[in-house]
Each structure stands twice: as structure tokens, then as C-alpha cells.
Predicted model as a PDB file, atoms N, CA, C, CB and O in Angstrom, pLDDT in the B-factor column:
MODEL        1                                                                  
ATOM      1  N   MET A   1     -42.709   4.385  71.514  1.00 45.00           N  
ATOM      2  CA  MET A   1     -43.739   5.383  71.724  1.00 45.00           C  
ATOM      3  C   MET A   1     -43.213   6.786  71.440  1.00 45.00           C  
ATOM      4  CB  MET A   1     -44.273   5.298  73.145  1.00 45.00           C  
ATOM      5  O   MET A   1     -43.941   7.596  70.866  1.00 45.00           O  
ATOM      6  N   GLY A   2     -41.967   7.106  71.823  1.00 48.00           N  
ATOM      7  CA  GLY A   2     -41.404   8.424  71.593  1.00 48.00           C  
ATOM      8  C   GLY A   2     -41.346   8.789  70.121  1.00 48.00           C  
ATOM      9  O   GLY A   2     -41.623   9.932  69.757  1.00 48.00           O  
ATOM     10  N   ALA A   3     -40.986   7.826  69.261  1.00 48.00           N  
ATOM     11  CA  ALA A   3     -40.910   8.084  67.818  1.00 48.00           C  
ATOM     12  C   ALA A   3     -42.287   8.406  67.260  1.00 48.00           C  
ATOM     13  CB  ALA A   3     -40.310   6.874  67.078  1.00 48.00           C  
ATOM     14  O   ALA A   3     -42.417   9.271  66.394  1.00 48.00           O  
ATOM     15  N   ASP A   4     -43.323   7.716  67.750  1.00 48.00           N  
ATOM     16  CA  ASP A   4     -44.688   7.990  67.291  1.00 48.00           C  
ATOM     17  C   ASP A   4     -45.107   9.407  67.658  1.00 48.00           C  
ATOM     18  CB  ASP A   4     -45.674   6.975  67.893  1.00 48.00           C  
ATOM     19  O   ASP A   4     -45.778  10.081  66.876  1.00 48.00           O  
ATOM     20  N   LEU A   5     -44.715   9.857  68.837  1.00 45.00           N  
ATOM     21  CA  LEU A   5     -45.052  11.208  69.276  1.00 45.00           C  
ATOM     22  C   LEU A   5     -44.361  12.248  68.404  1.00 45.00           C  
ATOM     23  CB  LEU A   5     -44.663  11.408  70.744  1.00 45.00           C  
ATOM     24  O   LEU A   5     -44.966  13.266  68.066  1.00 45.00           O  
ATOM     25  N   ASP A   6     -43.106  12.011  68.033  1.00 48.00           N  
ATOM     26  CA  ASP A   6     -42.381  12.932  67.160  1.00 48.00           C  
ATOM     27  C   ASP A   6     -43.049  13.036  65.800  1.00 48.00           C  
ATOM     28  CB  ASP A   6     -40.932  12.484  66.996  1.00 48.00           C  
ATOM     29  O   ASP A   6     -43.173  14.135  65.259  1.00 48.00           O  
ATOM     30  N   VAL A   7     -43.482  11.916  65.238  1.00 46.00           N  
ATOM     31  CA  VAL A   7     -44.158  11.922  63.940  1.00 46.00           C  
ATOM     32  C   VAL A   7     -45.450  12.713  64.043  1.00 46.00           C  
ATOM     33  CB  VAL A   7     -44.441  10.480  63.453  1.00 46.00           C  
ATOM     34  O   VAL A   7     -45.752  13.514  63.158  1.00 46.00           O  
ATOM     35  N   SER A   8     -46.210  12.509  65.092  1.00 46.00           N  
ATOM     36  CA  SER A   8     -47.478  13.221  65.256  1.00 46.00           C  
ATOM     37  C   SER A   8     -47.250  14.724  65.323  1.00 46.00           C  
ATOM     38  CB  SER A   8     -48.205  12.741  66.519  1.00 46.00           C  
ATOM     39  O   SER A   8     -48.013  15.484  64.728  1.00 46.00           O  
ATOM     40  N   ARG A   9     -46.223  15.168  66.028  1.00 46.00           N  
ATOM     41  CA  ARG A   9     -45.937  16.598  66.118  1.00 46.00           C  
ATOM     42  C   ARG A   9     -45.583  17.165  64.763  1.00 46.00           C  
ATOM     43  CB  ARG A   9     -44.807  16.859  67.102  1.00 46.00           C  
ATOM     44  O   ARG A   9     -46.022  18.265  64.428  1.00 46.00           O  
ATOM     45  N   ARG A  10     -44.803  16.450  63.976  1.00 48.00           N  
ATOM     46  CA  ARG A  10     -44.451  16.931  62.628  1.00 48.00           C  
ATOM     47  C   ARG A  10     -45.693  17.019  61.763  1.00 48.00           C  
ATOM     48  CB  ARG A  10     -43.405  16.002  61.963  1.00 48.00           C  
ATOM     49  O   ARG A  10     -45.866  17.986  61.021  1.00 48.00           O  
ATOM     50  N   GLU A  11     -46.560  16.020  61.849  1.00 49.00           N  
ATOM     51  CA  GLU A  11     -47.759  16.006  61.020  1.00 49.00           C  
ATOM     52  C   GLU A  11     -48.689  17.162  61.363  1.00 49.00           C  
ATOM     53  CB  GLU A  11     -48.493  14.684  61.180  1.00 49.00           C  
ATOM     54  O   GLU A  11     -49.419  17.637  60.494  1.00 49.00           O  
ATOM     55  N   LEU A  12     -48.679  17.621  62.601  1.00 51.00           N  
ATOM     56  CA  LEU A  12     -49.535  18.740  62.991  1.00 51.00           C  
ATOM     57  C   LEU A  12     -49.061  20.061  62.404  1.00 51.00           C  
ATOM     58  CB  LEU A  12     -49.594  18.846  64.498  1.00 51.00           C  
ATOM     59  O   LEU A  12     -49.818  21.032  62.395  1.00 51.00           O  
ATOM     60  N   ARG A  13     -47.838  20.121  61.918  1.00 64.00           N  
ATOM     61  CA  ARG A  13     -47.295  21.360  61.368  1.00 64.00           C  
ATOM     62  C   ARG A  13     -47.561  21.476  59.867  1.00 64.00           C  
ATOM     63  CB  ARG A  13     -45.797  21.441  61.638  1.00 64.00           C  
ATOM     64  O   ARG A  13     -46.741  22.033  59.137  1.00 64.00           O  
ATOM     65  N   VAL A  14     -48.669  20.969  59.412  1.00 75.00           N  
ATOM     66  CA  VAL A  14     -49.039  21.039  58.002  1.00 75.00           C  
ATOM     67  C   VAL A  14     -49.451  22.474  57.677  1.00 75.00           C  
ATOM     68  CB  VAL A  14     -50.191  20.034  57.668  1.00 75.00           C  
ATOM     69  O   VAL A  14     -50.245  23.081  58.396  1.00 75.00           O  
ATOM     70  N   HIS A  15     -48.912  22.996  56.607  1.00 83.00           N  
ATOM     71  CA  HIS A  15     -49.277  24.338  56.163  1.00 83.00           C  
ATOM     72  C   HIS A  15     -50.256  24.228  55.001  1.00 83.00           C  
ATOM     73  CB  HIS A  15     -48.018  25.154  55.749  1.00 83.00           C  
ATOM     74  O   HIS A  15     -50.070  23.411  54.099  1.00 83.00           O  
ATOM     75  N   GLU A  16     -51.280  25.039  55.027  1.00 90.00           N  
ATOM     76  CA  GLU A  16     -52.282  25.044  53.973  1.00 90.00           C  
ATOM     77  C   GLU A  16     -52.018  26.187  53.004  1.00 90.00           C  
ATOM     78  CB  GLU A  16     -53.693  25.158  54.566  1.00 90.00           C  
ATOM     79  O   GLU A  16     -51.401  27.190  53.360  1.00 90.00           O  
ATOM     80  N   MET A  17     -52.491  26.022  51.780  1.00 91.00           N  
ATOM     81  CA  MET A  17     -52.397  27.054  50.759  1.00 91.00           C  
ATOM     82  C   MET A  17     -53.728  27.807  50.716  1.00 91.00           C  
ATOM     83  CB  MET A  17     -52.046  26.439  49.360  1.00 91.00           C  
ATOM     84  O   MET A  17     -54.785  27.247  51.007  1.00 91.00           O  
ATOM     85  N   TRP A  18     -53.653  29.070  50.352  1.00 91.00           N  
ATOM     86  CA  TRP A  18     -54.841  29.911  50.237  1.00 91.00           C  
ATOM     87  C   TRP A  18     -54.669  30.814  49.029  1.00 91.00           C  
ATOM     88  CB  TRP A  18     -55.077  30.748  51.534  1.00 91.00           C  
ATOM     89  O   TRP A  18     -53.634  31.461  48.869  1.00 91.00           O  
ATOM     90  N   CYS A  19     -55.688  30.856  48.182  1.00 90.00           N  
ATOM     91  CA  CYS A  19     -55.627  31.699  46.995  1.00 90.00           C  
ATOM     92  C   CYS A  19     -56.166  33.076  47.345  1.00 90.00           C  
ATOM     93  CB  CYS A  19     -56.424  31.074  45.818  1.00 90.00           C  
ATOM     94  O   CYS A  19     -57.358  33.253  47.594  1.00 90.00           O  
ATOM     95  N   GLY A  20     -55.271  34.033  47.359  1.00 88.00           N  
ATOM     96  CA  GLY A  20     -55.622  35.424  47.614  1.00 88.00           C  
ATOM     97  C   GLY A  20     -55.083  36.272  46.481  1.00 88.00           C  
ATOM     98  O   GLY A  20     -54.942  35.791  45.356  1.00 88.00           O  
ATOM     99  N   SER A  21     -54.785  37.510  46.759  1.00 85.00           N  
ATOM    100  CA  SER A  21     -54.282  38.371  45.688  1.00 85.00           C  
ATOM    101  C   SER A  21     -52.904  38.906  46.054  1.00 85.00           C  
ATOM    102  CB  SER A  21     -55.258  39.538  45.416  1.00 85.00           C  
ATOM    103  O   SER A  21     -52.509  38.935  47.219  1.00 85.00           O  
ATOM    104  N   ASP A  22     -52.192  39.326  45.017  1.00 85.00           N  
ATOM    105  CA  ASP A  22     -50.896  39.971  45.236  1.00 85.00           C  
ATOM    106  C   ASP A  22     -51.119  41.479  45.313  1.00 85.00           C  
ATOM    107  CB  ASP A  22     -49.875  39.609  44.097  1.00 85.00           C  
ATOM    108  O   ASP A  22     -52.259  41.941  45.357  1.00 85.00           O  
ATOM    109  N   ASP A  23     -50.037  42.238  45.329  1.00 83.00           N  
ATOM    110  CA  ASP A  23     -50.151  43.701  45.437  1.00 83.00           C  
ATOM    111  C   ASP A  23     -50.902  44.329  44.273  1.00 83.00           C  
ATOM    112  CB  ASP A  23     -48.779  44.318  45.530  1.00 83.00           C  
ATOM    113  O   ASP A  23     -51.488  45.402  44.413  1.00 83.00           O  
ATOM    114  N   ALA A  24     -50.883  43.660  43.121  1.00 86.00           N  
ATOM    115  CA  ALA A  24     -51.566  44.184  41.934  1.00 86.00           C  
ATOM    116  C   ALA A  24     -53.010  43.688  41.832  1.00 86.00           C  
ATOM    117  CB  ALA A  24     -50.799  43.791  40.676  1.00 86.00           C  
ATOM    118  O   ALA A  24     -53.717  44.031  40.885  1.00 86.00           O  
ATOM    119  N   GLY A  25     -53.450  42.883  42.804  1.00 82.00           N  
ATOM    120  CA  GLY A  25     -54.817  42.370  42.775  1.00 82.00           C  
ATOM    121  C   GLY A  25     -54.980  41.091  41.982  1.00 82.00           C  
ATOM    122  O   GLY A  25     -56.099  40.609  41.805  1.00 82.00           O  
ATOM    123  N   GLU A  26     -53.875  40.532  41.502  1.00 85.00           N  
ATOM    124  CA  GLU A  26     -53.929  39.291  40.731  1.00 85.00           C  
ATOM    125  C   GLU A  26     -53.934  38.093  41.680  1.00 85.00           C  
ATOM    126  CB  GLU A  26     -52.733  39.203  39.746  1.00 85.00           C  
ATOM    127  O   GLU A  26     -53.338  38.159  42.755  1.00 85.00           O  
ATOM    128  N   PRO A  27     -54.603  36.990  41.295  1.00 87.00           N  
ATOM    129  CA  PRO A  27     -54.636  35.820  42.179  1.00 87.00           C  
ATOM    130  C   PRO A  27     -53.272  35.139  42.282  1.00 87.00           C  
ATOM    131  CB  PRO A  27     -55.672  34.821  41.682  1.00 87.00           C  
ATOM    132  O   PRO A  27     -52.587  34.939  41.280  1.00 87.00           O  
ATOM    133  N   VAL A  28     -52.893  34.788  43.505  1.00 91.00           N  
ATOM    134  CA  VAL A  28     -51.680  34.009  43.774  1.00 91.00           C  
ATOM    135  C   VAL A  28     -51.971  33.078  44.949  1.00 91.00           C  
ATOM    136  CB  VAL A  28     -50.448  34.947  44.082  1.00 91.00           C  
ATOM    137  O   VAL A  28     -52.859  33.334  45.762  1.00 91.00           O  
ATOM    138  N   TRP A  29     -51.215  32.012  45.017  1.00 92.00           N  
ATOM    139  CA  TRP A  29     -51.315  31.090  46.140  1.00 92.00           C  
ATOM    140  C   TRP A  29     -50.380  31.545  47.241  1.00 92.00           C  
ATOM    141  CB  TRP A  29     -50.989  29.643  45.708  1.00 92.00           C  
ATOM    142  O   TRP A  29     -49.181  31.721  47.023  1.00 92.00           O  
ATOM    143  N   HIS A  30     -50.945  31.736  48.437  1.00 93.00           N  
ATOM    144  CA  HIS A  30     -50.182  32.073  49.634  1.00 93.00           C  
ATOM    145  C   HIS A  30     -50.107  30.834  50.519  1.00 93.00           C  
ATOM    146  CB  HIS A  30     -50.827  33.277  50.401  1.00 93.00           C  
ATOM    147  O   HIS A  30     -50.920  29.919  50.383  1.00 93.00           O  
ATOM    148  N   VAL A  31     -49.136  30.805  51.423  1.00 94.00           N  
ATOM    149  CA  VAL A  31     -49.048  29.756  52.432  1.00 94.00           C  
ATOM    150  C   VAL A  31     -49.602  30.342  53.730  1.00 94.00           C  
ATOM    151  CB  VAL A  31     -47.560  29.234  52.613  1.00 94.00           C  
ATOM    152  O   VAL A  31     -49.149  31.388  54.196  1.00 94.00           O  
ATOM    153  N   LEU A  32     -50.589  29.651  54.304  1.00 92.00           N  
ATOM    154  CA  LEU A  32     -51.179  30.136  55.548  1.00 92.00           C  
ATOM    155  C   LEU A  32     -50.262  29.851  56.728  1.00 92.00           C  
ATOM    156  CB  LEU A  32     -52.549  29.495  55.777  1.00 92.00           C  
ATOM    157  O   LEU A  32     -49.610  28.810  56.795  1.00 92.00           O  
ATOM    158  N   ALA A  33     -50.229  30.791  57.646  1.00 90.00           N  
ATOM    159  CA  ALA A  33     -49.516  30.590  58.907  1.00 90.00           C  
ATOM    160  C   ALA A  33     -50.319  29.600  59.750  1.00 90.00           C  
ATOM    161  CB  ALA A  33     -49.306  31.952  59.674  1.00 90.00           C  
ATOM    162  O   ALA A  33     -51.462  29.282  59.420  1.00 90.00           O  
ATOM    163  N   THR A  34     -49.727  29.121  60.821  1.00 86.00           N  
ATOM    164  CA  THR A  34     -50.406  28.119  61.636  1.00 86.00           C  
ATOM    165  C   THR A  34     -51.694  28.646  62.263  1.00 86.00           C  
ATOM    166  CB  THR A  34     -49.480  27.628  62.719  1.00 86.00           C  
ATOM    167  O   THR A  34     -52.563  27.853  62.626  1.00 86.00           O  
ATOM    168  N   ASP A  35     -51.837  29.966  62.400  1.00 85.00           N  
ATOM    169  CA  ASP A  35     -53.075  30.516  62.967  1.00 85.00           C  
ATOM    170  C   ASP A  35     -54.224  30.531  61.957  1.00 85.00           C  
ATOM    171  CB  ASP A  35     -52.830  31.927  63.477  1.00 85.00           C  
ATOM    172  O   ASP A  35     -55.371  30.781  62.328  1.00 85.00           O  
ATOM    173  N   LYS A  36     -53.923  30.267  60.698  1.00 87.00           N  
ATOM    174  CA  LYS A  36     -54.908  30.194  59.605  1.00 87.00           C  
ATOM    175  C   LYS A  36     -55.638  31.504  59.335  1.00 87.00           C  
ATOM    176  CB  LYS A  36     -55.919  29.134  59.913  1.00 87.00           C  
ATOM    177  O   LYS A  36     -56.608  31.516  58.577  1.00 87.00           O  
ATOM    178  N   THR A  37     -55.193  32.611  59.938  1.00 89.00           N  
ATOM    179  CA  THR A  37     -55.836  33.903  59.693  1.00 89.00           C  
ATOM    180  C   THR A  37     -54.923  34.845  58.922  1.00 89.00           C  
ATOM    181  CB  THR A  37     -56.248  34.546  61.010  1.00 89.00           C  
ATOM    182  O   THR A  37     -55.351  35.909  58.475  1.00 89.00           O  
ATOM    183  N   SER A  38     -53.653  34.446  58.766  1.00 90.00           N  
ATOM    184  CA  SER A  38     -52.711  35.265  58.019  1.00 90.00           C  
ATOM    185  C   SER A  38     -51.789  34.340  57.223  1.00 90.00           C  
ATOM    186  CB  SER A  38     -51.892  36.194  58.974  1.00 90.00           C  
ATOM    187  O   SER A  38     -51.778  33.123  57.408  1.00 90.00           O  
ATOM    188  N   THR A  39     -51.033  34.951  56.351  1.00 92.00           N  
ATOM    189  CA  THR A  39     -50.126  34.179  55.512  1.00 92.00           C  
ATOM    190  C   THR A  39     -48.694  34.351  56.010  1.00 92.00           C  
ATOM    191  CB  THR A  39     -50.245  34.610  54.032  1.00 92.00           C  
ATOM    192  O   THR A  39     -48.414  35.228  56.827  1.00 92.00           O  
ATOM    193  N   LEU A  40     -47.798  33.515  55.515  1.00 93.00           N  
ATOM    194  CA  LEU A  40     -46.398  33.615  55.931  1.00 93.00           C  
ATOM    195  C   LEU A  40     -45.756  34.923  55.500  1.00 93.00           C  
ATOM    196  CB  LEU A  40     -45.608  32.458  55.372  1.00 93.00           C  
ATOM    197  O   LEU A  40     -44.744  35.329  56.070  1.00 93.00           O  
ATOM    198  N   CYS A  41     -46.329  35.593  54.496  1.00 93.00           N  
ATOM    199  CA  CYS A  41     -45.785  36.883  54.071  1.00 93.00           C  
ATOM    200  C   CYS A  41     -46.458  38.046  54.805  1.00 93.00           C  
ATOM    201  CB  CYS A  41     -45.952  37.053  52.558  1.00 93.00           C  
ATOM    202  O   CYS A  41     -46.098  39.204  54.595  1.00 93.00           O  
ATOM    203  N   GLY A  42     -47.439  37.738  55.671  1.00 90.00           N  
ATOM    204  CA  GLY A  42     -48.065  38.773  56.482  1.00 90.00           C  
ATOM    205  C   GLY A  42     -49.394  39.300  55.981  1.00 90.00           C  
ATOM    206  O   GLY A  42     -49.952  40.211  56.593  1.00 90.00           O  
ATOM    207  N   VAL A  43     -49.920  38.767  54.900  1.00 88.00           N  
ATOM    208  CA  VAL A  43     -51.222  39.196  54.381  1.00 88.00           C  
ATOM    209  C   VAL A  43     -52.318  38.593  55.254  1.00 88.00           C  
ATOM    210  CB  VAL A  43     -51.404  38.772  52.883  1.00 88.00           C  
ATOM    211  O   VAL A  43     -52.268  37.405  55.573  1.00 88.00           O  
ATOM    212  N   ASP A  44     -53.303  39.392  55.641  1.00 87.00           N  
ATOM    213  CA  ASP A  44     -54.450  38.867  56.379  1.00 87.00           C  
ATOM    214  C   ASP A  44     -55.326  38.069  55.437  1.00 87.00           C  
ATOM    215  CB  ASP A  44     -55.260  40.006  57.042  1.00 87.00           C  
ATOM    216  O   ASP A  44     -55.617  38.502  54.322  1.00 87.00           O  
ATOM    217  N   LYS A  45     -55.745  36.892  55.896  1.00 87.00           N  
ATOM    218  CA  LYS A  45     -56.624  36.064  55.069  1.00 87.00           C  
ATOM    219  C   LYS A  45     -58.009  36.692  55.061  1.00 87.00           C  
ATOM    220  CB  LYS A  45     -56.681  34.590  55.594  1.00 87.00           C  
ATOM    221  O   LYS A  45     -58.597  36.966  56.107  1.00 87.00           O  
ATOM    222  N   ARG A  46     -58.491  36.903  53.904  1.00 77.00           N  
ATOM    223  CA  ARG A  46     -59.841  37.425  53.729  1.00 77.00           C  
ATOM    224  C   ARG A  46     -60.650  36.379  52.982  1.00 77.00           C  
ATOM    225  CB  ARG A  46     -59.836  38.792  52.963  1.00 77.00           C  
ATOM    226  O   ARG A  46     -60.309  35.197  53.007  1.00 77.00           O  
ATOM    227  N   GLN A  47     -61.692  36.791  52.334  1.00 68.00           N  
ATOM    228  CA  GLN A  47     -62.531  35.884  51.556  1.00 68.00           C  
ATOM    229  C   GLN A  47     -61.694  35.195  50.484  1.00 68.00           C  
ATOM    230  CB  GLN A  47     -63.714  36.644  50.915  1.00 68.00           C  
ATOM    231  O   GLN A  47     -60.780  35.786  49.909  1.00 68.00           O  
ATOM    232  N   GLU A  48     -62.027  33.937  50.231  1.00 67.00           N  
ATOM    233  CA  GLU A  48     -61.352  33.180  49.177  1.00 67.00           C  
ATOM    234  C   GLU A  48     -61.508  33.898  47.836  1.00 67.00           C  
ATOM    235  CB  GLU A  48     -61.917  31.738  49.089  1.00 67.00           C  
ATOM    236  O   GLU A  48     -62.430  34.690  47.644  1.00 67.00           O  
ATOM    237  N   TRP A  49     -60.591  33.605  46.917  1.00 66.00           N  
ATOM    238  CA  TRP A  49     -60.698  34.158  45.576  1.00 66.00           C  
ATOM    239  C   TRP A  49     -62.050  33.763  45.007  1.00 66.00           C  
ATOM    240  CB  TRP A  49     -59.535  33.665  44.662  1.00 66.00           C  
ATOM    241  O   TRP A  49     -62.480  32.629  45.217  1.00 66.00           O  
ATOM    242  N   PRO A  50     -62.732  34.638  44.303  1.00 62.00           N  
ATOM    243  CA  PRO A  50     -64.107  34.362  43.861  1.00 62.00           C  
ATOM    244  C   PRO A  50     -64.238  33.051  43.089  1.00 62.00           C  
ATOM    245  CB  PRO A  50     -64.604  35.500  42.998  1.00 62.00           C  
ATOM    246  O   PRO A  50     -63.440  32.768  42.195  1.00 62.00           O  
ATOM    247  N   PRO A  51     -65.254  32.247  43.441  1.00 66.00           N  
ATOM    248  CA  PRO A  51     -65.502  31.004  42.703  1.00 66.00           C  
ATOM    249  C   PRO A  51     -65.737  31.297  41.230  1.00 66.00           C  
ATOM    250  CB  PRO A  51     -66.710  30.253  43.293  1.00 66.00           C  
ATOM    251  O   PRO A  51     -66.357  32.301  40.880  1.00 66.00           O  
ATOM    252  N   GLY A  52     -65.247  30.433  40.384  1.00 65.00           N  
ATOM    253  CA  GLY A  52     -65.431  30.600  38.951  1.00 65.00           C  
ATOM    254  C   GLY A  52     -64.394  31.493  38.307  1.00 65.00           C  
ATOM    255  O   GLY A  52     -64.385  31.633  37.084  1.00 65.00           O  
ATOM    256  N   SER A  53     -63.522  32.099  39.086  1.00 69.00           N  
ATOM    257  CA  SER A  53     -62.478  32.935  38.499  1.00 69.00           C  
ATOM    258  C   SER A  53     -61.402  32.027  37.904  1.00 69.00           C  
ATOM    259  CB  SER A  53     -61.866  33.906  39.563  1.00 69.00           C  
ATOM    260  O   SER A  53     -61.331  30.835  38.204  1.00 69.00           O  
ATOM    261  N   GLU A  54     -60.591  32.609  37.076  1.00 72.00           N  
ATOM    262  CA  GLU A  54     -59.536  31.841  36.421  1.00 72.00           C  
ATOM    263  C   GLU A  54     -58.599  31.215  37.454  1.00 72.00           C  
ATOM    264  CB  GLU A  54     -58.743  32.735  35.457  1.00 72.00           C  
ATOM    265  O   GLU A  54     -58.129  31.902  38.361  1.00 72.00           O  
ATOM    266  N   PRO A  55     -58.325  29.918  37.320  1.00 74.00           N  
ATOM    267  CA  PRO A  55     -57.361  29.299  38.230  1.00 74.00           C  
ATOM    268  C   PRO A  55     -55.956  29.845  37.966  1.00 74.00           C  
ATOM    269  CB  PRO A  55     -57.378  27.758  38.077  1.00 74.00           C  
ATOM    270  O   PRO A  55     -55.675  30.335  36.873  1.00 74.00           O  
ATOM    271  N   THR A  56     -55.098  29.763  38.944  1.00 86.00           N  
ATOM    272  CA  THR A  56     -53.746  30.272  38.777  1.00 86.00           C  
ATOM    273  C   THR A  56     -52.735  29.231  39.224  1.00 86.00           C  
ATOM    274  CB  THR A  56     -53.555  31.575  39.562  1.00 86.00           C  
ATOM    275  O   THR A  56     -53.021  28.386  40.073  1.00 86.00           O  
ATOM    276  N   ASP A  57     -51.568  29.306  38.646  1.00 90.00           N  
ATOM    277  CA  ASP A  57     -50.469  28.476  39.132  1.00 90.00           C  
ATOM    278  C   ASP A  57     -49.373  29.364  39.709  1.00 90.00           C  
ATOM    279  CB  ASP A  57     -49.907  27.583  37.996  1.00 90.00           C  
ATOM    280  O   ASP A  57     -48.264  28.903  39.978  1.00 90.00           O  
ATOM    281  N   ARG A  58     -49.697  30.653  39.896  1.00 93.00           N  
ATOM    282  CA  ARG A  58     -48.740  31.604  40.465  1.00 93.00           C  
ATOM    283  C   ARG A  58     -48.718  31.479  41.984  1.00 93.00           C  
ATOM    284  CB  ARG A  58     -49.090  33.052  40.049  1.00 93.00           C  
ATOM    285  O   ARG A  58     -49.755  31.280  42.617  1.00 93.00           O  
ATOM    286  N   HIS A  59     -47.544  31.595  42.549  1.00 95.00           N  
ATOM    287  CA  HIS A  59     -47.367  31.520  43.991  1.00 95.00           C  
ATOM    288  C   HIS A  59     -46.734  32.802  44.506  1.00 95.00           C  
ATOM    289  CB  HIS A  59     -46.508  30.306  44.372  1.00 95.00           C  
ATOM    290  O   HIS A  59     -45.988  33.471  43.792  1.00 95.00           O  
ATOM    291  N   CYS A  60     -47.039  33.135  45.751  1.00 95.00           N  
ATOM    292  CA  CYS A  60     -46.461  34.293  46.411  1.00 95.00           C  
ATOM    293  C   CYS A  60     -45.016  33.946  46.783  1.00 95.00           C  
ATOM    294  CB  CYS A  60     -47.299  34.707  47.677  1.00 95.00           C  
ATOM    295  O   CYS A  60     -44.785  33.074  47.620  1.00 95.00           O  
ATOM    296  N   PHE A  61     -44.055  34.616  46.171  1.00 95.00           N  
ATOM    297  CA  PHE A  61     -42.649  34.301  46.428  1.00 95.00           C  
ATOM    298  C   PHE A  61     -42.225  34.560  47.866  1.00 95.00           C  
ATOM    299  CB  PHE A  61     -41.776  35.096  45.505  1.00 95.00           C  
ATOM    300  O   PHE A  61     -41.477  33.750  48.413  1.00 95.00           O  
ATOM    301  N   PRO A  62     -42.662  35.653  48.519  1.00 95.00           N  
ATOM    302  CA  PRO A  62     -42.302  35.821  49.925  1.00 95.00           C  
ATOM    303  C   PRO A  62     -42.834  34.675  50.802  1.00 95.00           C  
ATOM    304  CB  PRO A  62     -42.835  37.155  50.437  1.00 95.00           C  
ATOM    305  O   PRO A  62     -42.138  34.227  51.713  1.00 95.00           O  
ATOM    306  N   CYS A  63     -44.049  34.203  50.538  1.00 94.00           N  
ATOM    307  CA  CYS A  63     -44.592  33.058  51.284  1.00 94.00           C  
ATOM    308  C   CYS A  63     -43.750  31.816  51.038  1.00 94.00           C  
ATOM    309  CB  CYS A  63     -46.060  32.791  50.885  1.00 94.00           C  
ATOM    310  O   CYS A  63     -43.428  31.079  51.971  1.00 94.00           O  
ATOM    311  N   MET A  64     -43.399  31.589  49.789  1.00 95.00           N  
ATOM    312  CA  MET A  64     -42.643  30.382  49.457  1.00 95.00           C  
ATOM    313  C   MET A  64     -41.251  30.416  50.092  1.00 95.00           C  
ATOM    314  CB  MET A  64     -42.526  30.227  47.930  1.00 95.00           C  
ATOM    315  O   MET A  64     -40.762  29.380  50.541  1.00 95.00           O  
ATOM    316  N   ARG A  65     -40.602  31.590  50.138  1.00 95.00           N  
ATOM    317  CA  ARG A  65     -39.291  31.694  50.790  1.00 95.00           C  
ATOM    318  C   ARG A  65     -39.416  31.437  52.294  1.00 95.00           C  
ATOM    319  CB  ARG A  65     -38.669  33.088  50.535  1.00 95.00           C  
ATOM    320  O   ARG A  65     -38.588  30.739  52.879  1.00 95.00           O  
ATOM    321  N   ALA A  66     -40.459  32.006  52.918  1.00 93.00           N  
ATOM    322  CA  ALA A  66     -40.671  31.785  54.348  1.00 93.00           C  
ATOM    323  C   ALA A  66     -40.978  30.317  54.635  1.00 93.00           C  
ATOM    324  CB  ALA A  66     -41.812  32.673  54.863  1.00 93.00           C  
ATOM    325  O   ALA A  66     -40.516  29.764  55.633  1.00 93.00           O  
ATOM    326  N   PHE A  67     -41.753  29.698  53.765  1.00 92.00           N  
ATOM    327  CA  PHE A  67     -42.074  28.286  53.923  1.00 92.00           C  
ATOM    328  C   PHE A  67     -40.814  27.429  53.811  1.00 92.00           C  
ATOM    329  CB  PHE A  67     -43.109  27.852  52.876  1.00 92.00           C  
ATOM    330  O   PHE A  67     -40.621  26.494  54.589  1.00 92.00           O  
ATOM    331  N   GLN A  68     -39.964  27.749  52.849  1.00 92.00           N  
ATOM    332  CA  GLN A  68     -38.715  27.009  52.684  1.00 92.00           C  
ATOM    333  C   GLN A  68     -37.851  27.139  53.936  1.00 92.00           C  
ATOM    334  CB  GLN A  68     -37.945  27.512  51.446  1.00 92.00           C  
ATOM    335  O   GLN A  68     -37.287  26.147  54.397  1.00 92.00           O  
ATOM    336  N   ARG A  69     -37.740  28.334  54.488  1.00 90.00           N  
ATOM    337  CA  ARG A  69     -36.966  28.525  55.727  1.00 90.00           C  
ATOM    338  C   ARG A  69     -37.569  27.719  56.873  1.00 90.00           C  
ATOM    339  CB  ARG A  69     -36.911  30.020  56.108  1.00 90.00           C  
ATOM    340  O   ARG A  69     -36.840  27.114  57.659  1.00 90.00           O  
ATOM    341  N   THR A  70     -38.900  27.710  56.968  1.00 84.00           N  
ATOM    342  CA  THR A  70     -39.572  26.960  58.025  1.00 84.00           C  
ATOM    343  C   THR A  70     -39.275  25.471  57.910  1.00 84.00           C  
ATOM    344  CB  THR A  70     -41.081  27.201  57.976  1.00 84.00           C  
ATOM    345  O   THR A  70     -39.024  24.804  58.913  1.00 84.00           O  
ATOM    346  N   MET A  71     -39.305  24.957  56.697  1.00 84.00           N  
ATOM    347  CA  MET A  71     -39.061  23.530  56.498  1.00 84.00           C  
ATOM    348  C   MET A  71     -37.601  23.174  56.782  1.00 84.00           C  
ATOM    349  CB  MET A  71     -39.434  23.122  55.068  1.00 84.00           C  
ATOM    350  O   MET A  71     -37.318  22.080  57.269  1.00 84.00           O  
ATOM    351  N   GLN A  72     -36.689  24.068  56.489  1.00 84.00           N  
ATOM    352  CA  GLN A  72     -35.259  23.804  56.723  1.00 84.00           C  
ATOM    353  C   GLN A  72     -34.932  23.793  58.206  1.00 84.00           C  
ATOM    354  CB  GLN A  72     -34.397  24.852  56.013  1.00 84.00           C  
ATOM    355  O   GLN A  72     -33.998  23.109  58.623  1.00 84.00           O  
ATOM    356  N   THR A  73     -35.686  24.540  59.015  1.00 80.00           N  
ATOM    357  CA  THR A  73     -35.380  24.612  60.440  1.00 80.00           C  
ATOM    358  C   THR A  73     -36.129  23.566  61.253  1.00 80.00           C  
ATOM    359  CB  THR A  73     -35.705  25.986  60.964  1.00 80.00           C  
ATOM    360  O   THR A  73     -35.827  23.373  62.431  1.00 80.00           O  
ATOM    361  N   SER A  74     -37.113  22.877  60.640  1.00 67.00           N  
ATOM    362  CA  SER A  74     -37.859  21.884  61.410  1.00 67.00           C  
ATOM    363  C   SER A  74     -37.304  20.488  61.240  1.00 67.00           C  
ATOM    364  CB  SER A  74     -39.308  21.899  61.012  1.00 67.00           C  
ATOM    365  O   SER A  74     -37.826  19.540  61.826  1.00 67.00           O  
TER     366      SER A  74                                                      
ENDMDL                                                                          
END                                                                             
């Protein structure tokens, strides 16, 4: 039973991606914090990137570094 509880706790720590903008206003993928209202780099989550806009494969590097640190410590 203890092992099942540990797995459940890890699964609850799922981080979601959110497409917002970078400092230049260009779309990038951010990693949402567990509160889902801000990103790991500290950007407040606002409205999603406009529907129909060009998709991006760019990621926010500060978010990705913070996410990597989070995964290494868990």
C-alpha cells in the first residue's frame, strides 16, 4: 500500500504547458507552476495564445531550467 501512495503523490505533481509570450511578444511554451496561475519563470498566466495563430515549437528557457531542477530534486 505504501508504494501505491508514493506513486500517486508523484503523479499529482504533473506540470502543464501553457503557450504565452516571451519578452518580445512572441509565442513560447511556458511550464505552469502547480497553482496553474503562474509559470515557473514567474510570468502570470493570462489568456491563451490566440486561436488560429501560428503554432510554435519554442520553449521558455527559464521555465525549462526550473522544470529540470524540479525534476532532479523530486
